[in-house]
C-alpha positions as CSV (number, residue, x, y, z in Angstrom):
1,M,-94.2,-75.7,-11.8
2,S,-92.9,-74.6,-15.2
3,E,-93.3,-76.7,-18.3
4,N,-89.5,-76.8,-18.7
5,H,-88.9,-77.9,-15.2
6,G,-91.5,-80.6,-15.5
7,K,-89.9,-81.9,-18.7
8,R,-86.4,-81.9,-17.0
9,R,-87.8,-84.0,-14.2
10,R,-89.3,-86.5,-16.6
11,E,-86.0,-86.8,-18.5
12,I,-84.0,-87.4,-15.4
13,G,-86.4,-89.7,-13.7
14,S,-86.9,-90.1,-10.0
15,D,-83.9,-92.5,-9.6
16,S,-81.4,-90.5,-11.7
17,S,-78.7,-88.1,-10.8
18,P,-77.0,-85.2,-12.7
19,F,-73.8,-87.2,-12.4
20,D,-75.3,-89.9,-14.7
21,S,-74.5,-87.6,-17.6
22,F,-70.7,-87.4,-16.8
23,P,-68.3,-89.5,-18.8
24,E,-67.4,-92.7,-17.0
25,D,-63.7,-92.3,-17.4
26,C,-64.0,-88.9,-15.8
27,I,-65.9,-90.3,-12.8
28,C,-63.3,-93.1,-12.5
29,K,-60.5,-90.6,-12.3
30,I,-62.4,-88.7,-9.5
31,V,-63.1,-91.8,-7.5
32,S,-59.5,-93.1,-7.9
33,C,-58.3,-90.0,-6.2
34,T,-60.2,-90.9,-3.1
35,S,-59.7,-93.8,-0.8
36,P,-61.1,-97.4,-0.9
37,R,-63.6,-96.5,1.9
38,D,-64.7,-93.4,0.0
39,A,-65.0,-95.4,-3.2
40,C,-67.5,-97.7,-1.4
41,V,-69.5,-94.7,-0.1
42,V,-69.7,-92.8,-3.4
43,A,-71.1,-95.8,-5.0
44,T,-74.4,-94.8,-3.4
45,V,-74.4,-91.4,-5.0
46,S,-75.7,-92.5,-8.5
47,K,-75.6,-95.3,-11.0
48,A,-72.7,-93.7,-12.7
49,F,-70.7,-93.6,-9.5
50,E,-71.8,-97.1,-8.7
51,S,-70.5,-98.3,-12.0
52,A,-67.2,-96.4,-11.6
53,A,-66.6,-97.7,-8.1
54,K,-66.5,-101.2,-9.5
55,S,-64.1,-100.3,-12.2
56,D,-60.7,-102.0,-12.4
57,V,-59.3,-98.6,-13.3
58,V,-60.2,-97.3,-9.8
59,W,-59.2,-100.3,-7.8
60,E,-55.9,-100.7,-9.5
61,K,-55.0,-97.3,-8.1
62,F,-55.6,-98.6,-4.6
63,L,-53.3,-101.6,-5.2
64,P,-49.5,-101.3,-4.5
65,P,-47.3,-100.9,-7.6
66,E,-45.8,-104.3,-7.0
67,Y,-49.1,-106.2,-6.5
68,E,-48.6,-108.5,-9.5
69,S,-45.5,-110.1,-7.9
70,L,-47.5,-110.7,-4.7
71,V,-50.4,-112.7,-6.3
72,P,-49.9,-116.4,-6.1
73,S,-49.9,-118.0,-9.6
74,S,-52.6,-120.5,-8.4
75,R,-55.1,-117.7,-7.6
76,H,-57.5,-116.0,-9.9
77,F,-59.5,-112.9,-9.3
78,S,-62.4,-111.7,-11.4
79,S,-61.7,-108.0,-10.7
80,K,-59.2,-105.6,-9.2
81,K,-61.7,-104.9,-6.4
82,E,-61.8,-108.6,-5.5
83,L,-58.0,-108.7,-5.5
84,Y,-57.9,-105.6,-3.2
85,F,-60.1,-107.1,-0.5
86,A,-58.1,-110.4,-0.8
87,F,-54.9,-108.4,0.1
88,C,-56.9,-106.8,3.0
89,E,-58.2,-110.1,4.4
90,E,-55.5,-112.7,3.5
91,P,-51.9,-111.5,4.4
92,V,-49.3,-112.7,2.0
93,L,-46.0,-114.3,3.1
94,I,-43.0,-112.6,1.6
95,D,-39.1,-112.7,2.1
96,D,-39.0,-116.4,2.3
97,G,-41.9,-116.6,4.7
98,T,-40.3,-114.3,7.3
99,K,-42.6,-111.4,6.8
100,S,-46.3,-111.0,6.0
101,F,-47.9,-108.2,3.9
102,W,-51.5,-106.9,3.6
103,L,-53.4,-103.7,3.1
104,D,-55.5,-101.7,5.5
105,K,-59.0,-102.1,4.3
106,A,-60.2,-98.5,4.8
107,S,-57.1,-96.6,3.4
108,G,-55.2,-99.1,1.3
109,K,-52.0,-98.4,3.2
110,K,-49.4,-101.1,3.4
111,C,-49.1,-103.2,6.5
112,I,-46.4,-105.7,7.4
113,M,-45.5,-108.0,10.2
114,L,-41.9,-109.0,10.9
115,S,-41.8,-112.6,12.1
116,A,-39.7,-113.6,15.2
117,M,-37.3,-115.1,12.5
118,N,-36.9,-111.7,10.9
119,I,-36.1,-109.7,14.1
120,S,-33.1,-109.8,16.5
121,I,-33.8,-111.7,19.8
122,M,-30.9,-111.6,22.2
123,W,-29.8,-115.1,23.0
124,G,-32.4,-116.3,20.5
125,D,-30.0,-119.0,19.2
126,T,-29.4,-120.5,22.6
127,P,-31.6,-123.4,23.3
128,Q,-31.3,-122.9,27.0
129,Y,-33.2,-119.6,26.8
130,W,-35.4,-119.7,23.7
131,E,-37.1,-122.5,21.8
132,W,-38.2,-122.2,18.1
133,I,-41.5,-124.0,17.8
134,T,-44.3,-124.5,15.2
135,F,-47.6,-123.0,16.4
136,P,-50.9,-123.7,14.6
137,E,-52.3,-120.3,15.2
138,A,-49.3,-118.4,13.8
139,R,-48.9,-116.9,10.4
140,F,-45.3,-118.1,10.1
141,K,-43.5,-121.4,10.1
142,R,-41.8,-120.9,13.5
143,V,-42.2,-118.7,16.5
144,A,-40.0,-118.0,19.5
145,K,-40.8,-119.4,22.9
146,L,-39.1,-117.9,25.9
147,L,-37.9,-120.6,28.2
148,D,-36.0,-118.9,30.9
149,L,-33.6,-115.9,30.9
150,C,-33.0,-112.6,32.7
151,W,-31.7,-110.5,29.7
152,F,-34.8,-109.7,27.7
153,E,-34.0,-107.8,24.4
154,I,-36.0,-107.8,21.1
155,R,-35.3,-105.5,18.2
156,G,-36.8,-105.3,14.7
157,R,-35.9,-103.1,11.8
158,T,-37.6,-102.1,8.6
159,K,-37.0,-99.5,5.8
160,T,-39.7,-97.0,5.3
161,R,-39.7,-97.5,1.6
162,F,-41.4,-100.8,2.2
163,L,-44.4,-98.9,3.6
164,S,-46.8,-96.3,2.3
165,P,-45.3,-92.8,2.0
166,R,-46.5,-89.9,4.2
167,T,-48.1,-92.1,6.7
168,R,-48.1,-92.3,10.5
169,Y,-47.6,-95.9,11.6
170,S,-47.8,-97.8,14.9
171,A,-45.6,-100.7,15.8
172,Y,-46.9,-103.6,18.0
173,I,-45.2,-106.6,19.5
174,V,-47.5,-109.7,19.0
175,F,-47.3,-112.4,21.5
176,K,-49.0,-115.1,23.5
177,K,-48.6,-116.2,27.1
178,V,-48.2,-119.8,28.1
179,N,-49.6,-121.2,31.4
180,H,-46.3,-120.9,33.2
181,C,-45.6,-117.3,32.3
182,N,-43.5,-115.9,35.1
183,S,-42.0,-112.6,36.3
184,F,-43.8,-110.3,33.8
185,E,-46.8,-109.2,35.9
186,D,-44.7,-106.6,37.8
187,V,-42.0,-105.8,35.3
188,A,-42.0,-102.7,33.1
189,I,-40.5,-103.3,29.7
190,E,-38.9,-100.4,28.0
191,A,-40.3,-100.0,24.4
192,G,-38.7,-97.8,21.8
193,V,-39.4,-96.7,18.2
194,G,-37.3,-94.4,16.1
195,V,-35.0,-93.8,13.1
196,V,-31.7,-95.7,13.4
197,G,-29.0,-93.3,14.4
198,N,-31.3,-91.0,16.2
199,E,-32.7,-91.0,19.8
200,A,-35.8,-93.2,19.9
201,S,-39.1,-92.3,21.5
202,T,-39.6,-94.6,24.5
203,R,-42.3,-95.7,26.9
204,F,-43.0,-98.5,29.4
205,I,-45.2,-101.4,28.6
206,Y,-46.4,-104.6,30.5
207,F,-46.7,-108.0,28.9
208,D,-49.1,-108.9,31.8
209,A,-52.4,-107.0,32.0
210,R,-52.7,-107.5,35.8
211,V,-50.9,-104.2,36.7
212,D,-51.6,-102.1,39.8
213,G,-53.2,-98.7,39.8
214,L,-49.9,-96.9,40.2
215,S,-48.7,-98.3,36.9
216,L,-51.9,-97.3,35.1
217,R,-51.5,-93.7,36.4
218,R,-48.0,-93.7,34.9
219,R,-49.6,-94.4,31.5
220,R,-47.8,-97.7,31.0
221,R,-49.2,-99.6,28.1
222,R,-51.1,-102.9,28.7
223,P,-51.7,-105.7,26.2
224,H,-54.9,-106.1,24.2
225,K,-56.4,-109.2,22.7
226,R,-56.6,-109.3,18.9
227,R,-59.3,-110.8,16.7
228,D,-56.9,-113.6,15.7
229,G,-56.5,-114.7,19.4
230,W,-53.0,-113.2,19.9
231,M,-52.1,-110.3,22.2
232,E,-50.5,-107.1,21.3
233,I,-48.9,-104.0,22.8
234,E,-48.1,-100.8,21.0
235,L,-44.3,-100.0,21.0
236,G,-44.7,-96.6,19.6
237,E,-45.3,-94.5,16.4
238,F,-43.3,-93.1,13.5
239,F,-43.9,-91.2,10.3
240,S,-42.8,-92.9,7.0
241,G,-41.9,-89.7,5.1
242,G,-42.4,-89.2,1.4
243,D,-39.0,-89.6,-0.2
244,I,-38.5,-93.2,-1.4
245,M,-34.9,-92.5,-2.4
246,N,-33.9,-91.3,1.1
247,S,-35.6,-94.1,2.9
248,D,-35.1,-94.2,6.7
249,E,-34.5,-97.3,8.7
250,I,-36.9,-97.7,11.7
251,E,-35.9,-99.6,14.7
252,M,-38.5,-101.0,17.2
253,S,-37.4,-102.6,20.5
254,A,-38.6,-104.0,23.7
255,L,-36.1,-104.8,26.5
256,E,-35.6,-105.3,30.2
257,T,-31.9,-105.8,31.1
258,K,-31.6,-104.0,34.5
259,L,-33.6,-105.9,37.2
260,G,-32.2,-109.4,36.6
261,H,-35.5,-111.1,37.0
262,W,-35.7,-114.5,35.4
263,K,-38.5,-114.5,32.9
264,S,-40.4,-117.3,31.0
265,G,-43.6,-118.2,29.3
266,L,-43.9,-115.8,26.3
267,I,-44.4,-116.9,22.7
268,I,-43.3,-114.1,20.3
269,Q,-44.9,-114.1,16.8
270,G,-43.3,-110.9,15.7
271,I,-43.7,-107.1,15.3
272,E,-46.6,-105.7,13.4
273,I,-46.5,-102.3,11.6
274,R,-49.8,-100.7,10.5
275,P,-51.2,-97.2,10.0
276,V,-52.4,-95.2,13.0
277,R,-56.2,-95.1,13.1
278,T,-57.6,-91.6,12.6
């Protein structure tokens, strides 16, 4: 080993990295151009990256531009990183409590849920068919309980400017079944997602997981249980685009209006929109 090489090793030390000599603001700019998940990973590269990965400069880049208006005045956060993870783990009610907003933890992309109060439910204002109830496990003040009807039609809309640009999203209907849920176990519901004014992409879904083998072979979507105890079914996907000034309006729907089966026993919390997992 040469003398210069040995000297260099002593200067760096066994736990040092060449990146430690970089200016911190330079490293912060590098890290802020990655994703929240990558920022957590690069913190293990060196002490300099670890320091930068905790910086408010970095984590403010991962927050939405309007984040200050979404923080309750009663809450205090010691850092932008702490605030970021609060947005990921604690959805915020917006639009008079009819929507909830949060961030996808890995990517920082915007996620929203349209409550049942914020979507169009055919005959939803008719007490004979739907009942609006409070539900302890729901995010929102009220949810819609299906009592008994044959014309099942639910539609929700959102502007892509309220979401993260250049992102592929999935839309899910979020619901629960009550004990007397009837006439859904053998009924295919037509789900659609698309830009308003254009033809939607459609598929068939089931609210009841007890479907036969033929239905599975036809690739009809079944419900899955979520971590919060609710059920969800994917309605479809869409791309948010990148031009905020020319924002598209996306419509998501679930309907069954042809068979005339009387249906009951669903509780609809809303429609959730979140980035497609890659």
